[in-house]
N, C-alpha and C positions, 0 to 999 in steps of 0.2 A: 504493500500500500504506500509506504513512505517512498520507496524507490520510484513508483509510478508518478507520485507527486513531484519528485525532484526532476524526473525526465521532462515533464511538462513545464514545471515552474522555472527551471534555469533558463531556457530560451525566452520565456516571458519576462524574466528579470532583465535579461540583456536588452530586449526591446524597450522596456520601461526606462532603463538607464540611458539608452540612445535618445529616446523621446524627450527625456528631461534635460539632458546635459550636452547633447550635440549643439555646438555653438552656432551663432549667426542665423541667417535666413534659412539655411539648410535644416537647422535644428527646429525652428518654428514650423517649417513645412513638414518635417518628419513627425513632430508631435501632432499636428493637425490631421495628418493621414492616419496615424495610430489611433487618435481619438475617434475619428470617423469610422474606422474598422470596428472598434469596440462598440460604438453606438449601433452600427448595423447588426452585428452579431447579437447584442443584447436585445434589440427589437425583435429579431427573428425568434429568439428564445421565448420572450414574453408573449408574442403572438401565438406561438405553439402551446405554451402553458395555458393561456386563456382560451385556446381553441377559437380564435378569431378567423373564421373560415373564408369569408370573401377577401380576395386579394387586395381590394382597395383599403382595407384596414391597415395592412402593412405599408402600403404606399403613402397613405396620409400620415402615419406615424413617422415614416422615414423623412418625408418632407418637413414635418414639424421639427423633428430632431435635428436635421441638417440646418434648418433656419435658426434654431436656438444655438447650434454650434458656431455658425457664421457670426452671429451677433456676439457670442461669448468670446470669440477670438479677437475682437477689437480691443484696443488699448483701454483698460478700465481706469487708468490713472487720470482721466480728464472728465469733468462734470458733464460735458456735452455727450461724450461717449456713453457714460453711465445712463443718462436720460434716454439716449437712443436705444440702448439695450432694453430698458424697462418698457418703453413704448412699443418697440418692435416685438418683444416677447408677448406682451399683452395682445397686440393685434393678431399675431400668429396663433395664439391660443384660442381667441374668439373665432377666428376663421376655421380652425380645426374643429371646435365644438359644434359650430353650425353645420359644417360639412358632415360630421358623423351623424348628427340628428337627421339631416336631410336624406342621406343615403340609407340609414338604418330603417327609417319609417316610410320610405318611398312606396312600399307595398302595404302599408297600414301598421298600426301599433299592435305588437304581439309580445308575449312574454320573452321570446327569444330575441326580438329586436331591442327590448329594454336591456336585456342582459348584455347584448353586443355593445350598446351605447355605454353602459357602466364599465364594461371591461376595457373598451377603447379609451375612455377618460382616465381610468386607473393606470393603464399602460403609459399614457402621455405624461401623467404626473410622476409615476414611479421610475420611468426610464428617461424619457426625453428631458424633463425639467431638471431632474437631479444630476444627470450626467453632464449638463452644460456648465455646472459649477467647476468642473475640473479645468477646462480651458479658461474660465474666469479667473481662477487662482493663478494659473500658469502665466497669463498675460497681464496680471495685475501690476507688476513692476519688474525691475531688473531682478529682484529676489524671488519672483513668482515661481520659477521652476524649482528652486530650493524649498520654498514653502510647501509646494505641492508634494515634492518628494518626501519631505519631513512628515506630512500628514499621512501619506501612503505607508511609509516605513513604520511609524508608531502604531497605526491601526492594524496592519498586517502582522506585525510582531506579536500583537495580542492574540491573533489566531494561532500563531506558532506556539506561544507559551501555553495557551489553553489546550492545544492538541497534546503536547508532551506531558504536562502535569495531569491532565485528564486521563490520558492513556495509562500513565504510571499508577495513579490511584485506583483506577478501575480494576487493576490486577491484585489489589489488596484482598485479604480474606473476606472482609465485609463489603467490598466494592466502594464506590464513592457515592456522594449524595446527588441524585439527579435534579437538574434544574428545571427542565421542561420535558418531562417524560413522554407526553403525548405528541408534542410537536417535533422534538429532536431528542431521541432517546440517549444519545451519547453525550449531550451537554451536561455538565456538572458544575456544582459550586466550586469544587476544587479546580476545575478547568478555568473558571472565571478568575479565581485568585491567581492562577498561573499566568493568565492573559494580562492581568493588571500589573503583575511584577515585571513581566517581559516588556510590556508597553512603557511602563514608567522608566525602567532601566535604559531602554533604547532612546527614549525621549531625552533623558538627562545627558546621556553620552553624546548624542548627536548635537544637542544644544551646546554642550561644553566645547566641542571642536568646531562647530560651524555657526555659532551665534552671529558672527559678523555677516553671514549670508542671509539670515532670516529677517530681512528688512523690507519694508513696503512704504510707499508714499501715501499721503492723504488722498482719498478718492476724488476729492474736489480738484486736485491739481493746483492748489493755492500755495504760493510761496515755495520755499525749499524744505518744507517739513519732511523729515525722514523718520519713520517709526520702525522699531524692531521688537520682536517678541522678548518677553522677560522670563526669568527663572520661574516666577510664579505661574506664568502661562504654560511653561514647559511641564511643570508638575501637574497642572490641571489637565493638560492634553493627555499626559500619560495615564491619568485616572479615568477621564471621561471617554476617551477613544475606545477602550475595551468594553465599556458598559454600553455605549451607544452602538458600537459595532456589533455587540451580541444581539441587541434588539433588531438591528438590521438583518442579521443572520437568521434570527427566528422568524422575522416577517417573511423572508424569502422561503424559509422552510414551510410556512403555512401555505404559500402559493403552490409549492411542489406537492404537499400532502393533498391539497384540494384537487390538484390535477392528476393525482396518483402517479407521480414521477419521482424517481429517486434523485436524479440530477436534472439541472436545467438544460444541459447540453451534453456534448460527447468528448470533452477534453479529458484524456486519461489521467486519473488520479485527482483531478480538480473538479470534475463535473461539467461545468460550463462557464460562460462569461459571467452570468448572473451569480453563480456560486462563488466566483472569484471576487466580484464587486460588491457582494451583499453587505458586508460590514462597512464599506466605504460609501455606499449610496446615501445613508443619512448623515455621515460625517462631513462630506464635502460641502453641502449647503450650510451646515452648522458652523464649520470653520470659516467659510467665506463671510457669513453673517457677522462673526466675531471680528474679522478683519475690518469690515465696514464700520462696526461700532467703535473699534479702536481708532480708526481714522477720523471719525466724527468727533470723538473725544479729544484727540490730538489737535484737530483744527480749532475746536472750541477753546482749548487752553492757549493756543497760539494767538487767537484774536482777542483774548482778554487783556 
């Protein structure tokens, strides 16, 4: 099991490193292509899980996701770009909602058409909206790629710590204490503890060596204000990421259980793209929101 995971995870790690740290225009292009591929695969998996049978569901979701991705890839360090993103995303979402309603009810309202509408809206929120925060963080400022890598590292290290400590404690005579037996039988409180320890340790070590990289400017683009994460935030991220990531993992497990699927896709050892992103899906918007709040507070202090 672990060997299969490594065989798939190692090439994925190489792609992630290239996407985050390849310099210049080539790096931005590679990241955008990588993010687009992940979006397309994630949409295919969610459409399959939700059993959205008409092909236009996937097409509409793809157009919405690509529109979000294009807007998210703009420079978020200027107020005019931020307003353009907010307005553009709102317009795209309304167009998508109206299109789904029109196409789903063109033959009349039925229980199946209502289910299709609800599933389509859920897929738009769960995949298209959340995944657009990855490029938003990446293109936030010069430190964007480092901030995004920091988030991914701390969150996924929680998965690793939970896997090893959970597996080890499960072999004890009395086993371990199950956390969500119905939704995910292998999850345990001991695993959550291992995830928190691994996440916190990785957060503090990365922050210690690369603190000077974790900077971002105020979102409004006023003055020369440059903000950086603090030790307090590094500790908070190390504790919050495994907890929120676990909730994201359980949420995706609910979708798979309801669809009677073990994995969201066919990646050996990893399951699928959604299985890989599940813990990051709620963390990316939360982390970006905090960066916005920090920027607003920094700008307020500067103007006082």
